[in-house]
C-alpha distance (Angstrom), angle and dihedral (degrees) to the residues before:
residue distance angle dihedral
M1 . . .
R2 3.80 . .
E3 3.82 93.7 .
Q4 3.80 91.5 43.8
Q5 3.80 89.3 51.3
R6 3.81 90.3 50.0
A7 3.81 92.3 48.4
E8 3.81 91.4 50.8
L9 3.80 90.4 48.4
H10 3.80 92.1 51.2
K11 3.80 91.2 48.4
T12 3.80 91.0 51.6
I13 3.81 93.2 47.4
W14 3.79 90.6 50.8
Q15 3.81 90.2 52.3
V16 3.81 91.6 47.3
A17 3.79 92.1 51.3
N18 3.81 93.4 48.7
D19 3.80 94.8 43.4
L20 3.78 96.5 48.2
R21 3.76 104.2 32.7
G22 3.78 96.5 76.8
S23 3.78 109.8 139.6
V24 3.80 93.6 -2.2
D25 3.80 113.3 102.6
G26 3.82 112.8 -115.1
C27 3.79 95.1 -117.2
D28 3.81 91.5 49.3
F29 3.79 93.3 44.5
K30 3.80 88.5 54.4
S31 3.81 89.3 68.7
Y32 3.80 91.8 53.7
A33 3.79 96.1 45.5
L34 3.81 94.2 45.6
G35 3.82 93.1 41.9
I36 3.81 94.8 52.1
L37 3.81 90.2 44.7
F38 3.81 88.1 54.4
Y39 3.82 91.1 47.7
R40 3.81 90.4 53.5
F41 3.79 92.1 46.9
I42 3.81 97.7 51.5
S43 3.82 90.9 44.0
E44 3.80 91.9 55.1
N45 3.79 94.4 37.3
L46 3.81 94.3 52.7
T47 3.81 92.1 43.4
K48 3.81 89.9 52.2
F49 3.82 91.2 50.0
I50 3.81 93.7 53.9
N51 3.81 95.6 39.1
E52 3.80 94.8 51.2
G53 3.79 91.1 51.8
E54 3.80 91.1 53.4
W55 3.81 93.8 43.6
E56 3.80 91.4 52.3
A57 3.82 88.1 52.2
G58 3.82 89.2 56.6
N59 3.80 98.9 -99.2
T60 3.81 94.2 122.4
D61 3.81 95.5 164.0
F62 3.81 93.4 57.3
D63 3.82 118.6 121.4
F64 3.78 118.8 174.8
A65 3.81 91.3 -158.0
R66 3.84 90.1 64.0
L67 3.79 96.6 51.4
S68 3.77 122.6 104.4
D69 3.79 114.8 -110.7
E70 3.81 89.0 -114.4
D71 3.82 94.8 53.8
A72 3.80 91.6 44.7
E73 3.81 93.1 59.3
A74 3.81 87.8 83.3
V75 3.83 90.6 73.3
R76 3.82 97.8 41.2
A77 3.81 95.0 98.4
D78 3.82 93.6 48.4
M79 3.79 92.2 47.4
V80 3.80 94.1 49.7
D81 3.79 92.0 45.0
E82 3.80 93.3 50.6
K83 3.82 103.2 31.3
G84 3.80 102.2 23.1
M85 3.82 95.4 -121.5
Y86 3.80 144.0 47.8
I87 3.81 133.3 -136.5
K88 3.79 123.6 -166.8
P89 3.83 114.3 -127.3
S90 3.81 91.0 -116.7
E91 3.82 89.1 54.4
L92 3.81 97.2 50.8
F93 3.78 115.9 120.9
E94 3.82 95.4 -114.4
N95 3.80 93.4 51.2
V96 3.80 94.9 45.3
R97 3.80 91.4 46.5
R98 3.80 92.1 51.5
R99 3.81 91.5 56.0
A100 3.81 97.2 34.0
A101 3.81 100.3 98.8
S102 3.82 92.1 55.3
N103 3.82 95.5 40.9
E104 3.81 108.5 100.9
N105 3.82 88.9 -174.1
L106 3.80 96.8 48.5
N107 3.79 93.6 132.4
E108 3.81 91.5 54.0
T109 3.81 91.1 44.5
L110 3.80 91.7 54.2
E111 3.79 92.8 45.4
T112 3.81 90.1 53.2
I113 3.80 91.8 47.4
F114 3.79 93.7 51.6
R115 3.79 90.5 47.9
D116 3.83 90.4 49.1
I117 3.82 92.7 50.4
E118 3.81 92.5 51.6
G119 3.80 90.5 42.4
S120 3.81 91.8 55.0
A121 3.82 89.3 69.7
V122 3.82 97.5 49.0
G123 3.80 110.6 121.9
T124 3.82 93.6 14.4
E125 3.80 133.8 101.8
S126 3.80 90.8 -99.8
E127 3.82 96.6 54.3
D128 3.82 95.6 104.3
D129 3.81 91.5 47.2
I130 3.82 94.1 51.4
K131 3.80 102.7 34.5
G132 3.81 113.9 109.5
L133 3.81 96.9 2.0
F134 3.80 91.8 134.3
D135 3.82 96.9 40.2
D136 3.80 93.2 110.0
L137 3.81 93.7 48.3
N138 3.81 98.8 85.9
V139 3.80 104.5 177.3
N140 3.82 90.9 -178.2
S141 3.79 95.7 55.3
A142 3.80 119.1 128.6
K143 3.82 85.6 -135.7
L144 3.81 87.1 78.4
G145 3.81 92.2 52.2
N146 3.78 140.8 -44.4
T147 3.82 94.2 -107.7
V148 3.80 133.2 45.6
A149 3.79 90.2 -117.2
R150 3.81 92.5 55.2
R151 3.79 92.4 45.9
N152 3.78 90.7 51.6
E153 3.79 90.9 47.1
K154 3.80 88.9 55.7
L155 3.81 91.4 46.0
V156 3.81 91.9 51.7
K157 3.80 90.3 52.8
L158 3.79 90.2 47.4
L159 3.82 93.4 50.7
D160 3.81 90.9 48.3
A161 3.79 94.2 46.2
I162 3.81 94.6 48.5
G163 3.81 90.1 41.6
D164 3.79 91.3 54.5
L165 3.81 94.9 52.2
P166 3.83 109.0 118.2
L167 3.80 96.9 -117.6
G168 3.79 98.3 143.7
G169 3.77 124.9 -94.1
D170 3.79 98.2 -147.6
Y171 3.79 92.7 66.9
S172 3.74 96.8 -134.8
E173 3.79 116.7 160.7
N174 3.79 84.0 -94.3
S175 3.79 92.9 62.7
I176 3.79 92.3 48.5
D177 3.78 88.5 52.2
L178 3.79 89.8 51.5
F179 3.80 92.0 56.3
G180 3.79 89.8 53.2
D181 3.79 90.8 43.9
A182 3.81 91.5 51.8
Y183 3.79 90.3 50.8
E184 3.80 92.9 48.8
Y185 3.80 91.4 48.1
L186 3.80 92.3 50.7
M187 3.81 91.0 50.7
Q188 3.79 91.7 47.3
M189 3.79 90.1 49.3
Y190 3.79 92.5 52.4
A191 3.80 93.0 42.2
S192 3.78 89.0 54.9
S193 3.81 93.6 50.0
A194 3.81 94.8 40.7
G195 3.82 95.1 56.6
K196 3.78 115.2 -161.9
S197 3.80 96.0 1.1
G198 3.80 90.4 52.9
G199 3.78 93.4 46.7
E200 3.78 90.7 57.9
Y201 3.78 92.1 75.7
Y202 3.79 103.8 27.5
T203 3.80 128.2 73.8
P204 3.84 114.5 -170.2
Q205 3.79 111.9 -104.9
E206 3.79 96.6 -118.9
V207 3.83 91.6 52.3
S208 3.81 88.8 50.4
E209 3.79 89.1 51.2
L210 3.81 91.3 50.4
L211 3.81 92.9 52.5
A212 3.80 94.3 45.1
S213 3.82 91.0 47.6
I214 3.82 91.8 50.1
T215 3.80 93.5 52.4
T216 3.81 94.4 45.8
M217 3.80 97.8 42.8
G218 3.79 108.9 144.1
K219 3.81 92.7 7.7
T220 3.79 133.0 105.4
R221 3.80 95.1 -170.8
V222 3.81 138.0 26.3
N223 3.78 126.3 -164.2
K224 3.79 102.3 -143.8
V225 3.81 132.7 -0.1
Y226 3.81 123.7 -159.0
D227 3.81 141.2 -168.6
P228 3.83 117.5 -176.9
A229 3.82 91.8 -164.4
A230 3.78 97.2 38.7
G231 3.80 100.2 171.8
S232 3.80 108.5 177.7
G233 3.81 91.6 -15.0
S234 3.81 95.7 -111.3
L235 3.80 92.7 128.3
L236 3.80 92.7 54.5
L237 3.79 92.8 45.5
K238 3.80 91.4 56.6
F239 3.81 87.4 74.9
A240 3.80 88.4 64.2
K241 3.82 88.9 54.3
V242 3.81 96.0 43.2
L243 3.82 98.3 43.6
G244 3.81 104.6 13.1
K245 3.80 118.9 -101.2
E246 3.81 91.5 -101.1
N247 3.82 87.8 63.9
V248 3.80 95.1 56.6
G249 3.81 115.2 81.9
G250 3.79 95.9 -156.8
F251 3.80 143.8 -20.9
Y252 3.82 115.6 -127.9
G253 3.77 130.1 -179.8
Q254 3.79 147.3 144.2
E255 3.80 129.7 -143.6
I256 3.80 129.3 -174.6
N257 3.82 98.6 -157.8
L258 3.82 114.0 79.7
T259 3.80 96.5 -148.6
T260 3.79 92.8 47.3
Y261 3.82 90.4 45.2
N262 3.80 87.9 57.8
L263 3.82 90.2 47.8
A264 3.80 90.4 54.2
R265 3.80 94.5 51.3
I266 3.81 92.2 46.4
N267 3.81 88.7 48.4
M268 3.80 90.2 55.8
F269 3.80 92.2 53.3
L270 3.81 92.7 45.3
H271 3.81 89.5 54.9
D272 3.81 87.8 52.0
I273 3.80 94.5 -110.3
N274 3.80 102.1 148.7
Y275 3.79 122.2 -133.1
E276 3.81 95.8 -104.1
K277 3.83 91.4 56.9
F278 3.80 98.7 55.3
H279 3.79 132.0 56.3
I280 3.81 112.1 -173.5
A281 3.81 113.8 173.0
L282 3.81 132.5 -164.0
G283 3.79 120.4 -130.6
D284 3.80 148.9 64.3
T285 3.80 106.9 -50.6
L286 3.81 94.7 -160.1
I287 3.81 96.1 51.3
D288 3.80 102.4 24.7
P289 3.83 112.7 21.0
K290 3.79 112.5 -172.3
H291 3.81 104.3 -159.7
W292 3.81 105.4 66.3
D293 3.80 89.4 125.2
D294 3.81 92.8 51.7
E295 3.81 103.7 46.2
P296 2.98 142.3 131.5
F297 3.80 101.9 69.8
E298 3.77 126.5 -159.7
A299 3.80 94.7 -148.3
I300 3.81 125.7 27.6
V301 3.80 124.1 -178.1
S302 3.77 128.4 172.1
N303 3.78 146.8 161.7
P304 3.83 97.5 -164.0
P305 3.81 120.8 -170.6
Y306 3.79 111.7 -80.2
S307 3.80 118.5 -108.0
I308 3.79 98.1 -24.6
K309 3.79 122.3 167.3
W310 3.79 122.0 -101.9
D311 3.82 137.8 169.9
G312 3.81 95.3 -93.4
D313 3.80 114.0 159.1
A314 3.81 90.6 -8.8
N315 3.81 84.9 79.9
P316 3.85 107.4 63.3
L317 3.81 91.3 -162.0
L318 3.79 95.1 63.8
I319 3.82 97.7 68.1
N320 3.81 87.6 61.7
D321 3.80 93.7 45.6
P322 3.84 106.6 117.5
R323 3.80 89.7 -130.7
F324 3.81 94.9 59.1
A325 3.82 105.3 21.8
P326 3.84 97.8 81.1
A327 3.82 92.1 68.5
G328 3.80 90.7 53.8
V329 3.80 91.1 -135.6
L330 3.80 137.9 62.8
A331 3.79 126.8 -124.8
P332 3.83 111.6 -98.4
K333 3.80 116.3 -82.6
S334 3.81 89.6 -119.9
K335 3.82 95.3 48.3
A336 3.81 117.9 44.7
D337 3.83 95.0 171.4
L338 3.82 96.8 109.0
A339 3.81 91.5 40.7
F340 3.81 86.6 66.0
T341 3.81 88.8 46.2
M342 3.81 92.7 53.0
H343 3.81 90.9 46.4
M344 3.80 91.2 53.3
L345 3.79 93.1 46.0
H346 3.80 91.0 53.1
W347 3.81 92.4 50.9
L348 3.82 94.5 43.9
A349 3.80 117.0 111.7
T350 3.80 118.2 -118.6
D351 3.81 90.7 -109.9
G352 3.79 94.4 35.6
T353 3.80 136.8 106.6
A354 3.80 130.6 -141.2
A355 3.82 123.7 -160.8
I356 3.80 114.4 -168.9
V357 3.80 130.3 -177.2
E358 3.80 106.9 -135.5
F359 3.79 137.7 -174.1
P360 3.86 108.7 -110.6
G361 3.81 94.4 -118.6
V362 3.80 92.9 71.4
L363 3.81 88.7 67.0
Y364 3.80 96.7 63.6
R365 3.82 113.3 9.2
G366 3.82 117.2 119.0
G367 3.78 132.5 -135.2
A368 3.80 119.4 50.5
E369 3.80 92.3 -8.4
K370 3.80 91.1 58.4
K371 3.83 89.9 51.2
I372 3.81 90.3 52.0
R373 3.82 90.6 49.5
K374 3.80 88.4 50.2
Y375 3.80 90.1 54.5
L376 3.81 91.9 48.6
I377 3.82 94.1 47.5
D378 3.81 98.3 40.5
N379 3.81 89.1 52.4
N380 3.80 91.9 47.0
Y381 3.81 96.2 -121.7
V382 3.82 98.4 132.9
D383 3.80 110.4 88.0
A384 3.80 101.3 170.9
V385 3.80 144.4 -9.1
I386 3.81 118.5 -151.2
Q387 3.80 123.3 -167.0
L388 3.81 108.7 -146.3
P389 3.82 126.3 -156.2
S390 3.79 120.3 -91.3
D391 3.82 122.5 -103.2
L392 3.81 96.9 30.0
F393 3.80 97.5 122.6
F394 3.78 132.4 63.9
G395 3.78 111.7 -110.7
T396 3.81 98.5 23.7
T397 3.80 136.7 55.7
I398 3.82 94.3 -163.9
G399 3.78 117.8 117.9
T400 3.81 106.7 -113.2
C401 3.79 128.6 -161.2
V402 3.80 138.1 -139.5
I403 3.80 122.0 -130.6
V404 3.81 114.9 -158.9
L405 3.82 116.5 -156.0
K406 3.80 129.5 -165.5
K407 3.79 132.0 171.7
S408 3.81 97.4 -157.3
K409 3.78 106.8 47.3
K410 3.79 119.9 166.1
T411 3.81 95.6 -150.2
N412 3.80 136.1 45.5
D413 3.77 97.3 -128.3
I414 3.79 142.4 83.1
L415 3.81 128.6 -125.3
F416 3.80 114.4 -135.8
V417 3.82 117.9 -161.5
D418 3.79 123.5 -171.4
A419 3.80 103.4 -156.0
S420 3.80 93.8 156.7
A421 3.81 90.8 118.9
E422 3.82 95.1 44.7
F423 3.79 101.7 103.2
V424 3.77 146.5 92.2
R425 3.80 123.3 -140.2
V426 3.81 112.9 -116.8
G427 3.80 115.9 177.4
N428 3.79 108.5 -47.4
K429 3.83 96.8 -24.2
N430 3.79 137.8 66.4
K431 3.79 117.6 -116.4
L432 3.81 137.5 -166.2
D433 3.79 107.9 -125.1
P434 3.84 123.5 -160.0
N435 3.81 92.2 -91.6
N436 3.82 91.3 52.4
L437 3.80 91.0 49.3
Q438 3.79 92.4 48.0
K439 3.80 92.9 50.7
I440 3.82 92.1 52.1
L441 3.81 94.0 45.9
Q442 3.80 91.9 46.7
A443 3.81 90.2 53.8
L444 3.81 89.2 53.8
E445 3.77 90.9 48.6
V446 3.82 99.4 48.9
R447 3.83 93.8 35.3
E448 3.80 95.4 -159.7
H449 3.80 137.2 132.5
Q450 3.80 113.8 -86.4
D451 3.79 118.8 -177.6
Y452 3.80 112.1 -105.8
F453 3.84 92.2 -6.3
A454 3.80 115.4 56.6
A455 3.81 138.5 18.6
V456 3.81 132.5 -179.9
V457 3.81 109.4 -146.0
P458 3.84 127.0 -173.9
N459 3.80 115.8 -119.8
S460 3.81 88.7 -122.1
A461 3.82 91.3 60.4
I462 3.81 90.4 50.1
A463 3.81 90.0 50.8
E464 3.81 89.1 52.0
N465 3.81 88.0 52.0
D466 3.82 90.9 60.7
Y467 3.83 92.5 -95.9
N468 3.78 91.2 -69.2
L469 3.82 111.5 165.9
A470 3.82 98.7 -177.4
V471 3.81 108.2 133.7
S472 3.80 92.0 -139.9
S473 3.82 89.0 64.0
Y474 3.81 91.5 64.6
V475 3.82 109.0 23.8
E476 3.80 111.1 66.3
P477 3.82 111.2 -139.4
E478 3.76 117.5 -125.1
D479 3.80 112.6 -101.2
T480 3.79 103.6 -127.6
R481 3.78 94.7 178.0
E482 3.80 117.2 119.1
V483 3.81 113.5 -95.6
I484 3.83 109.6 -123.6
D485 3.83 126.4 -159.8
I486 3.82 103.1 -139.0
R487 3.82 94.6 -160.5
E488 3.78 91.7 51.1
L489 3.79 90.4 46.9
N490 3.84 92.2 50.7
A491 3.79 90.5 49.2
R492 3.81 90.7 52.0
I493 3.81 90.6 48.2
E494 3.84 90.1 51.7
Q495 3.79 89.1 51.7
I496 3.78 91.4 49.9
V497 3.82 92.0 48.3
A498 3.82 91.1 48.4
R499 3.78 91.7 48.7
Q500 3.82 89.3 46.8
S501 3.85 90.3 53.4
E502 3.79 90.8 47.6
L503 3.81 92.0 51.8
R504 3.81 91.0 46.6
A505 3.81 90.7 53.5
K506 3.81 90.8 50.5
I507 3.80 91.7 48.2
D508 3.84 90.9 48.9
A509 3.81 90.2 51.0
I510 3.81 91.9 50.2
V511 3.81 90.9 48.9
A512 3.82 90.8 49.2
D513 3.83 91.1 51.1
L514 3.78 90.8 49.9
E515 3.80 92.3 49.4
G516 3.84 89.8 50.4
V517 3.79 91.3 53.5
T518 3.81 94.5 49.6
S519 3.78 92.8 47.8
């Protein structure tokens, strides 16, 4: 029933997006669809919180949504303290939606509501987590229509469509999961249609599950999880699915893009991760990391942007930065991949694990990147390298890899796993199915040689191989060519030649007979 419910939800969301998008560009419409979904969620979530408290006290007829704004002020402090924000009853999604069609100033009403919600957190512990959440939801944008009336018409349709989504009215854990699932599906849908720009903030769910499973292997709880290039937060949220959110001490991340930073914070709320349990920061992780007071982290996962530019040695301060200094060299200015890797290693707890999606070039390129690999290998920080299939990610068809880092390894070797053939084709992309995931994780667990799939290689052998970490250098691919017996083949050729000679002789005889007749 759960999968059927999810499939129906996805089908409905797809119809909503296609019906309402119209003249609004897909990437812009994403902000409206996700923003209104978030508005519905927090309205219902906060109402549930207040109602349940009253019902438990014996006031079974109580309904926060029916209170006057004046009477509701009595619970403002409790709501902000517990949920990080407050919404007046008149500004709840269900009440605004009911009056929307007859509200000629709907766009102004919504703008005021969003400003009030963010304002309710000012001066409280949740201010940084709430501030700017609705910045990308511009209800006065000409993209919605060239007149106020047309914009409001579009907004009414959007409120009705999001309001009609089957997200569960009883607010069981199932319904909360459906809100998060709807959000993830919308982001995946837009990432798929946006190509490279969409892929920058979205990591496929099964890849997220792989990374989270790698970093929690053998554990039932982790203290703090971290992603220095958090994107929409889907990687961090996989820990809640893998371990249960009650078994994750805190979710930490940093994101450089303002819109995506807002997506990540909204994503946390929609997965019912309360404001005091997540700390998503805005800014450039490499130049201005925001979590010095929170590191080290027990589990680090990341899919950082591939081969982006950064300051590198153009900034004289960076070579003395404690994150990068140990390697004695900085990642190239045109390729920041291993700068992210060094940052994560520095912030990794002694008993922690980091799993990082990397562009293949970092495994074998020379220059500064080779020197950084030398530092990582000589100090025994690389635990495993996994070659993933091609065409897994939105925006690129290249086969990426995963580097697993640990600071407290028990052996001086590296496990190489060639999972390039571990996929199923779904639509126009490759996908890791549960069997593929299990095979990769099992290889990490047993850490043994497997023909054509896994190899355990001493660090000394890797050093002798010029510190090359490419999986293909250590895992021999299976030869799928047909095995041919040369002697048998030669014998067959001799037979064919003999038969050919025999036929030629017969043909010559027939020709000679014919020539004799005609003469």
